[in-house]
C-alpha positions as CSV (number, residue, x, y, z in Angstrom):
1,M,-1.2,29.0,21.6
2,I,-4.9,28.5,21.9
3,P,-5.8,25.5,24.2
4,E,-8.0,22.8,22.7
5,P,-11.6,23.1,24.0
6,A,-12.7,20.6,26.6
7,H,-14.8,17.6,25.5
8,S,-18.5,17.7,26.4
9,I,-19.4,14.7,28.7
10,V,-22.6,13.8,30.4
11,V,-22.5,12.0,33.8
12,V,-25.6,9.9,34.5
13,V,-25.7,9.5,38.3
14,E,-28.4,9.8,40.9
15,D,-26.4,11.5,43.6
16,S,-25.6,15.2,42.9
17,D,-22.7,15.2,45.5
18,A,-21.1,12.3,43.6
19,F,-21.5,14.3,40.4
20,A,-19.9,17.4,41.9
21,E,-16.9,15.3,42.9
22,M,-16.6,13.7,39.5
23,K,-17.0,17.1,37.7
24,R,-14.0,18.5,39.7
25,G,-12.0,15.3,38.9
26,L,-12.7,15.5,35.2
27,L,-11.5,19.1,34.8
28,P,-9.9,20.6,32.8
29,G,-10.2,18.0,30.0
30,F,-13.9,17.6,30.1
31,R,-17.0,19.8,30.5
32,A,-19.2,17.6,32.7
33,K,-23.0,17.9,32.9
34,L,-25.4,16.0,35.1
35,A,-28.3,13.9,33.8
36,N,-30.3,12.3,36.7
37,N,-33.6,11.7,35.0
38,E,-35.1,10.4,31.8
39,N,-35.7,13.8,30.2
40,A,-32.1,15.0,31.0
41,I,-30.7,11.8,29.4
42,K,-32.9,12.3,26.4
43,D,-31.8,16.0,26.0
44,A,-28.1,14.9,26.4
45,V,-28.4,12.3,23.7
46,E,-29.9,14.9,21.3
47,D,-27.0,17.3,21.9
48,I,-24.7,17.1,18.9
49,T,-21.7,18.4,20.8
50,L,-21.8,15.5,23.2
51,R,-18.6,13.3,22.9
52,A,-19.0,10.9,25.8
53,M,-21.3,9.6,28.5
54,L,-20.4,8.1,31.9
55,F,-23.4,6.0,32.9
56,D,-23.9,4.7,36.4
57,L,-25.9,1.4,35.8
58,D,-27.0,1.3,39.4
59,C,-29.0,4.5,39.2
60,V,-31.6,3.4,36.7
61,G,-34.7,1.3,37.6
62,E,-34.0,-1.9,39.6
63,G,-30.2,-1.8,39.0
64,A,-27.6,-2.8,36.5
65,A,-29.9,-4.9,34.2
66,D,-32.2,-1.9,33.6
67,G,-29.2,0.4,33.1
68,I,-27.8,-1.9,30.4
69,E,-31.2,-1.7,28.5
70,V,-30.9,2.1,28.6
71,I,-27.4,1.9,27.2
72,Q,-28.6,-0.2,24.4
73,E,-31.3,2.4,23.5
74,I,-28.7,5.2,23.6
75,R,-26.3,3.3,21.4
76,A,-29.1,2.8,18.8
77,L,-29.6,6.5,18.7
78,R,-25.9,7.6,18.8
79,A,-23.2,5.5,17.2
80,D,-20.6,8.4,17.5
81,I,-20.4,8.9,21.3
82,V,-18.3,7.0,23.8
83,I,-20.2,5.3,26.5
84,V,-18.5,4.3,29.7
85,A,-20.6,2.0,32.0
86,M,-20.0,2.2,35.8
87,T,-21.3,0.0,38.6
88,R,-20.7,-1.0,42.2
89,S,-21.9,-4.5,41.6
90,G,-19.4,-7.4,41.5
91,E,-21.5,-9.6,39.3
92,H,-19.2,-11.1,36.7
93,S,-21.7,-11.1,33.7
94,I,-22.3,-7.3,33.9
95,P,-19.1,-6.1,31.9
96,L,-19.9,-8.5,29.0
97,R,-23.6,-7.6,28.9
98,A,-22.7,-3.9,29.0
99,S,-20.2,-4.3,26.2
100,Q,-22.8,-6.2,24.1
101,A,-25.3,-3.4,24.7
102,G,-22.9,-0.9,23.3
103,A,-20.6,0.3,26.1
104,D,-17.1,1.2,25.0
105,E,-15.5,0.9,28.4
106,F,-16.5,-0.5,31.8
107,V,-15.4,0.7,35.3
108,V,-16.2,-0.3,38.9
109,A,-17.0,2.5,41.4
110,P,-15.4,4.2,43.2
111,V,-13.3,5.4,40.4
112,N,-9.9,7.2,40.2
113,C,-10.7,10.4,38.3
114,E,-7.2,10.8,36.9
115,E,-7.4,7.2,35.5
116,L,-11.0,7.9,34.3
117,Q,-9.9,11.0,32.4
118,S,-7.2,9.0,30.6
119,L,-9.6,6.2,29.8
120,I,-12.3,8.5,28.3
121,A,-9.7,10.5,26.3
122,R,-8.3,7.3,24.7
123,A,-11.8,6.0,24.0
124,I,-12.8,9.4,22.3
125,E,-9.6,9.3,20.2
126,K,-10.3,5.7,19.2
127,R,-13.9,6.4,18.3
128,A,-12.8,9.5,16.2
129,L,-10.3,7.3,14.3
130,E,-13.0,4.6,13.7
131,L,-15.4,7.2,12.4
132,E,-12.7,8.7,10.1
133,G,-11.9,5.2,8.8
134,R,-15.5,4.5,8.2
135,R,-15.8,7.8,6.3
136,V,-12.8,7.0,4.1
137,I,-14.2,3.5,3.4
138,E,-17.6,5.0,2.4
139,Q,-15.9,7.5,0.1
140,A,-13.9,4.7,-1.5
141,E,-17.1,2.7,-1.9
142,R,-18.8,5.6,-3.6
143,R,-15.9,5.8,-6.0
144,T,-16.0,2.1,-6.8
145,A,-19.8,1.6,-7.0
146,L,-22.9,3.2,-8.5
147,F,-26.1,1.7,-7.2
148,S,-25.7,-2.1,-8.0
149,L,-22.7,-1.6,-10.2
150,I,-19.2,-2.5,-8.8
151,G,-15.9,-1.3,-10.3
152,A,-13.2,1.3,-9.9
153,S,-11.5,0.9,-13.3
154,A,-11.1,3.8,-15.7
155,A,-13.6,2.1,-18.0
156,M,-16.2,1.9,-15.2
157,Q,-15.6,5.5,-14.0
158,K,-16.3,6.6,-17.6
159,L,-19.5,4.5,-17.6
160,Y,-20.6,6.1,-14.3
161,Q,-20.1,9.6,-15.7
162,T,-22.1,8.7,-18.7
163,I,-25.0,7.3,-16.6
164,Q,-25.1,10.4,-14.5
165,A,-25.0,12.7,-17.5
166,V,-28.0,11.1,-19.3
167,A,-30.0,9.7,-16.4
168,D,-32.2,12.8,-15.9
169,T,-33.0,13.2,-19.6
170,N,-35.8,11.5,-21.5
171,T,-33.3,10.5,-24.2
172,T,-33.5,7.0,-25.6
173,V,-30.5,4.9,-24.6
174,V,-29.1,1.8,-26.2
175,L,-26.7,-0.4,-24.1
176,R,-24.2,-2.2,-26.3
177,G,-21.9,-4.9,-25.0
178,E,-21.1,-8.5,-24.8
179,S,-23.3,-11.0,-23.0
180,G,-22.9,-11.1,-19.3
181,T,-21.5,-7.6,-18.9
182,G,-24.4,-6.4,-16.8
183,K,-26.5,-4.4,-19.2
184,E,-29.7,-4.9,-17.1
185,L,-27.9,-3.6,-14.0
186,I,-26.8,-0.5,-16.0
187,A,-30.4,0.0,-17.1
188,K,-31.6,-0.1,-13.5
189,A,-28.8,2.4,-12.5
190,L,-30.0,4.8,-15.2
191,V,-33.5,4.5,-13.8
192,Q,-32.4,4.9,-10.1
193,A,-30.4,8.0,-11.0
194,S,-33.3,9.6,-12.9
195,D,-36.4,11.6,-11.9
196,R,-38.4,8.5,-13.0
197,A,-36.9,6.4,-10.2
198,N,-40.2,6.1,-8.3
199,Q,-42.3,5.4,-11.5
200,P,-42.9,2.0,-13.2
201,Y,-39.9,0.1,-14.5
202,I,-40.9,-2.5,-17.1
203,C,-38.4,-5.0,-18.3
204,L,-38.7,-7.4,-21.2
205,N,-36.1,-9.8,-22.7
206,C,-37.3,-9.9,-26.3
207,S,-35.6,-13.2,-26.9
208,A,-37.3,-14.9,-24.0
209,L,-40.8,-15.0,-25.5
210,P,-42.1,-16.7,-28.7
211,E,-42.9,-14.3,-31.6
212,S,-46.6,-15.1,-31.3
213,L,-46.7,-13.6,-27.7
214,I,-44.4,-10.6,-27.9
215,E,-46.8,-8.3,-29.8
216,S,-49.6,-8.8,-27.4
217,E,-47.2,-8.4,-24.4
218,L,-45.8,-5.2,-25.8
219,F,-48.9,-3.5,-27.1
220,G,-51.7,-5.2,-25.1
221,Y,-55.1,-6.3,-26.5
222,E,-58.8,-5.7,-26.3
223,K,-61.3,-8.3,-25.3
224,G,-62.1,-10.6,-28.2
225,A,-59.0,-9.5,-30.2
226,F,-58.0,-13.2,-30.7
227,T,-59.0,-16.6,-29.4
228,G,-58.5,-16.7,-25.6
229,A,-58.6,-12.9,-25.2
230,D,-61.4,-13.1,-22.6
231,A,-60.6,-9.7,-21.1
232,A,-58.7,-6.5,-22.2
233,K,-55.1,-6.3,-21.1
234,A,-52.7,-3.4,-21.1
235,G,-49.3,-4.0,-22.8
236,L,-45.9,-3.4,-21.3
237,I,-45.5,-0.1,-23.1
238,E,-48.8,1.1,-21.7
239,S,-47.8,-0.2,-18.2
240,A,-44.6,2.0,-18.4
241,Q,-46.7,5.2,-18.3
242,N,-44.6,7.9,-16.7
243,G,-41.8,5.4,-16.2
244,T,-39.2,3.4,-18.1
245,L,-39.4,0.5,-20.6
246,F,-36.3,-1.7,-20.9
247,L,-36.1,-3.9,-23.9
248,D,-33.2,-6.4,-23.7
249,E,-32.0,-8.2,-26.9
250,I,-34.0,-5.7,-29.0
251,T,-32.5,-7.1,-32.3
252,T,-34.5,-10.3,-31.9
253,L,-37.8,-8.4,-32.7
254,N,-39.2,-9.4,-36.1
255,P,-39.6,-6.7,-38.8
256,N,-43.3,-6.3,-38.1
257,L,-42.7,-5.6,-34.4
258,Q,-39.8,-3.3,-35.3
259,S,-42.2,-1.3,-37.4
260,K,-44.8,-1.1,-34.7
261,L,-42.2,-0.1,-32.1
262,L,-40.9,2.6,-34.3
263,R,-44.4,4.1,-34.7
264,A,-44.9,4.0,-30.9
265,L,-41.6,5.8,-30.4
266,Q,-42.4,8.4,-33.0
267,E,-46.0,9.1,-31.9
268,R,-45.5,8.3,-28.2
269,A,-48.7,6.3,-28.4
270,V,-49.8,2.7,-28.6
271,Q,-52.8,0.9,-30.0
272,R,-53.8,-2.3,-28.5
273,L,-54.5,-5.4,-30.7
274,G,-58.1,-5.2,-31.6
275,G,-58.3,-1.6,-30.5
276,R,-59.5,1.3,-32.6
277,A,-57.8,4.2,-30.9
278,A,-54.2,4.9,-30.0
279,K,-53.4,6.0,-26.4
280,K,-50.7,8.6,-25.6
281,I,-48.0,7.2,-23.3
282,D,-45.2,9.1,-21.6
283,F,-42.3,6.6,-21.3
284,R,-38.6,6.4,-21.6
285,L,-37.0,3.6,-23.7
286,I,-33.8,1.9,-22.8
287,C,-32.8,-1.0,-24.9
288,A,-29.8,-3.4,-25.0
289,T,-28.1,-5.7,-27.5
290,N,-24.9,-7.8,-27.8
291,D,-25.2,-7.7,-31.6
292,D,-23.5,-5.5,-34.1
293,L,-26.4,-3.1,-34.9
294,E,-24.7,-1.5,-37.9
295,D,-24.0,-5.0,-39.5
296,L,-27.6,-6.0,-39.0
297,V,-28.8,-2.8,-40.6
298,R,-26.5,-3.5,-43.6
299,K,-27.9,-7.0,-43.9
300,G,-31.5,-5.7,-43.7
301,R,-32.2,-7.6,-40.5
302,F,-32.8,-4.4,-38.5
303,R,-34.7,-1.4,-39.7
304,E,-32.4,1.6,-40.4
305,D,-35.0,4.1,-39.2
306,L,-35.5,2.2,-35.9
307,Y,-31.7,2.1,-35.6
308,Y,-31.5,5.9,-35.7
309,R,-34.4,6.2,-33.4
310,I,-32.9,4.1,-30.6
311,N,-29.2,4.9,-31.2
312,V,-29.5,8.4,-29.7
313,V,-27.2,7.8,-26.8
314,P,-25.2,4.5,-27.3
315,I,-23.5,3.4,-24.1
316,V,-20.7,0.8,-24.7
317,V,-20.5,-1.5,-21.7
318,P,-16.9,-2.7,-21.2
319,P,-16.2,-6.5,-21.0
320,L,-14.6,-7.7,-17.8
321,R,-11.2,-8.3,-19.5
322,E,-11.0,-4.5,-20.1
323,R,-11.8,-3.5,-16.6
324,D,-8.3,-3.4,-15.1
325,G,-8.4,-4.0,-11.3
326,D,-12.1,-4.6,-11.0
327,L,-12.0,-8.4,-10.7
328,P,-10.8,-8.5,-7.0
329,L,-13.6,-6.0,-6.1
330,L,-16.2,-8.2,-7.8
331,V,-14.9,-11.4,-6.3
332,N,-15.1,-9.8,-2.8
333,H,-18.6,-8.5,-3.5
334,F,-19.9,-11.9,-4.7
335,L,-18.2,-13.8,-1.8
336,R,-19.9,-11.6,0.7
337,M,-23.2,-11.9,-1.1
338,Y,-23.3,-15.7,-1.5
339,C,-21.7,-16.5,1.9
340,T,-24.4,-14.4,3.5
341,A,-27.1,-16.0,1.4
342,A,-25.8,-19.5,2.3
343,K,-25.4,-18.5,6.0
344,R,-21.7,-19.4,6.0
345,P,-18.7,-17.6,7.4
346,L,-17.0,-15.3,4.9
347,K,-14.5,-17.3,2.8
348,N,-11.0,-16.0,2.1
349,I,-9.3,-16.3,-1.3
350,N,-5.6,-16.9,-1.8
351,P,-3.7,-14.2,-3.8
352,D,-2.5,-16.8,-6.3
353,V,-6.2,-17.6,-7.1
354,L,-6.8,-13.9,-7.9
355,E,-3.8,-14.0,-10.1
356,I,-5.2,-17.0,-12.0
357,L,-8.6,-15.3,-12.3
358,E,-7.1,-12.1,-13.6
359,E,-5.2,-14.0,-16.4
360,Y,-8.4,-15.6,-17.6
361,P,-10.2,-13.7,-20.5
362,W,-13.8,-14.3,-19.1
363,P,-15.8,-14.8,-22.3
364,G,-18.9,-14.9,-20.2
365,N,-17.9,-11.7,-18.4
366,V,-19.3,-10.7,-15.0
367,R,-22.0,-13.3,-15.2
368,E,-19.5,-16.1,-15.6
369,L,-17.4,-14.8,-12.7
370,E,-20.5,-14.5,-10.5
371,N,-21.5,-18.1,-11.3
372,L,-18.0,-19.3,-10.4
373,V,-17.9,-17.6,-7.1
374,Q,-21.4,-18.9,-6.2
375,R,-20.2,-22.4,-7.1
376,L,-17.0,-22.1,-4.9
377,V,-19.1,-20.8,-1.9
378,V,-21.4,-23.8,-2.2
379,M,-18.8,-26.5,-3.0
380,V,-15.7,-25.6,-1.0
381,A,-15.9,-26.7,2.6
382,A,-12.7,-25.0,3.6
383,N,-12.6,-21.3,4.8
384,T,-9.9,-20.5,2.2
385,I,-10.3,-20.9,-1.5
386,T,-7.1,-22.2,-3.1
387,A,-6.0,-22.9,-6.7
388,E,-6.9,-26.6,-6.4
389,H,-10.6,-25.6,-6.0
390,L,-10.7,-23.8,-9.4
391,P,-12.0,-25.5,-12.5
392,Q,-9.4,-27.1,-14.8
393,H,-10.1,-24.8,-17.8
394,L,-9.1,-21.8,-15.6
395,L,-5.9,-23.4,-14.4
396,Q,-4.8,-24.6,-17.8
397,H,-5.3,-21.1,-19.3
398,S,-2.8,-19.2,-17.1
399,A,0.8,-19.6,-16.2
400,S,0.0,-19.3,-12.5
401,G,-2.6,-22.0,-13.0
402,Q,-0.1,-24.3,-14.8
403,E,2.2,-23.9,-11.8
404,A,-0.6,-24.7,-9.5
405,I,-1.3,-27.9,-11.5
406,L,2.4,-28.9,-11.5
407,I,3.1,-28.0,-7.9
408,P,0.2,-28.2,-5.5
409,E,0.4,-26.4,-2.1
410,E,1.8,-29.4,-0.3
411,G,4.6,-29.8,-2.8
412,V,5.7,-32.8,-4.9
413,D,8.3,-35.6,-4.7
414,F,10.4,-34.4,-7.7
415,D,12.3,-37.7,-8.2
416,A,9.0,-39.7,-8.1
417,E,7.4,-37.4,-10.6
418,M,10.3,-37.6,-13.0
419,E,10.2,-41.4,-12.7
420,R,6.5,-41.4,-13.4
421,I,7.0,-39.3,-16.6
422,E,9.9,-41.5,-17.8
423,I,7.7,-44.6,-17.3
424,A,4.8,-43.0,-19.2
425,Y,7.0,-42.1,-22.2
426,L,8.9,-45.4,-22.4
427,T,5.8,-47.5,-22.0
428,A,4.0,-45.5,-24.7
429,A,7.0,-45.8,-27.1
430,L,7.4,-49.6,-26.5
431,R,3.7,-50.1,-27.0
432,R,3.7,-48.2,-30.3
433,T,6.7,-50.2,-31.6
434,G,5.4,-53.6,-30.5
435,G,8.0,-53.9,-27.7
436,K,11.1,-53.3,-30.0
437,K,13.5,-51.3,-27.8
438,S,15.7,-50.0,-30.7
439,A,12.6,-48.7,-32.5
440,A,11.3,-47.1,-29.3
441,A,14.8,-45.5,-28.7
442,T,14.6,-44.0,-32.2
443,L,11.1,-42.7,-31.5
444,L,12.3,-41.0,-28.3
445,R,15.6,-39.9,-29.8
446,L,17.7,-41.9,-27.4
447,D,20.7,-44.0,-28.1
448,N,20.3,-47.8,-27.7
449,Q,22.5,-48.0,-24.6
450,R,20.6,-45.4,-22.7
451,M,17.3,-47.0,-23.7
452,K,18.4,-50.4,-22.3
453,Y,19.7,-48.7,-19.1
454,L,16.3,-46.9,-18.5
455,C,14.3,-50.1,-19.2
456,R,16.5,-52.0,-16.6
457,K,16.2,-49.1,-14.1
458,L,12.5,-48.8,-14.4
459,K,11.9,-52.6,-14.8
460,L,10.3,-52.3,-18.2
461,H,10.3,-55.1,-20.6
462,G,9.9,-54.8,-24.4
């Protein structure tokens, strides 16, 4: 059986005799090396095989305070190594300050080498587990996210694959999906994954500007092209030179603009308003819509030739209700984001709240969920979000929510609740029948004797 190699450890002490004693005491589990000056410490930190450092705080500068500053610098450079701080000082604040600076363990000299071996070995094992855990988490995050997109569902995995497949091409892409599904984030992901990532990214929501302004915004204009055009201005297509143009809600463009956009795509050139010559532009077009493009083409509201020009690679963006398992990830993401923005401690969310949220169909998709989480972070003072904090329309939509309405966390007085319901029904029936108990009994499908009994019990008078 081949023995495991000894861990590499650097001992930062001033006294070479003290080092020699420690070196003998650390064998056979550790290969100890002396670092007794700034250059030796620097070389040790740069050694990728280094696993741990035993640092005598008293051997640097004016004492422990200066040694703690050096530990802080070392920790900033190496997150993976174990640092054990050592001192002869009895000052009570030193262990805490050393820990805050990045030391994993703290010992007071003189040390027992056998105990020190055990302490360092445990610390190295713990650090290895932490690093492995961090690596696993990072791998999981890579599977559940792509740039700003969050989701681990099969629908999102398919979307990620499509983005990565078309990102490095110049192919025109149309993003199709319901409002609030995150089409603009997907457009940004396409750009970030492409070789145009460091080039201009120009975004326009076509429905956000009046028709009279969109043409000049898209194509630009020369000085004097119209009243108020006091200087020439490049349009958004021209500004996207070597980069990407994202047109959201493209179906809101009027027929004239659809025609001009088609020409710009065909010729890869634009002519400013009032201009005489067209200018060649190298740009990639990504557009988005929540409309049924084919239906608009049939109705003559969207040019068929432009439809074929933009519908080269259609990417269907899944609605939130079809992204099985993604909702908890999104909730956690938005909680962290908005709690950090509001400078508040991270809030917890009860499992029954997630159950209610997962039963809701989310017609407004991710945008609606994000708005809800932001509102809960701002409005809920408690550290834990419970069902009672949710809006009524969410509670009423789900079986879990109905249960939360009927039975709050603190429980109910069943007899009192039943009595309240009986009073409400009997009072309503008596009011409708003008106080006639026999008529009220018929309305409630009760016999007259029981009606009279209930009225006496509940002190109701017809």
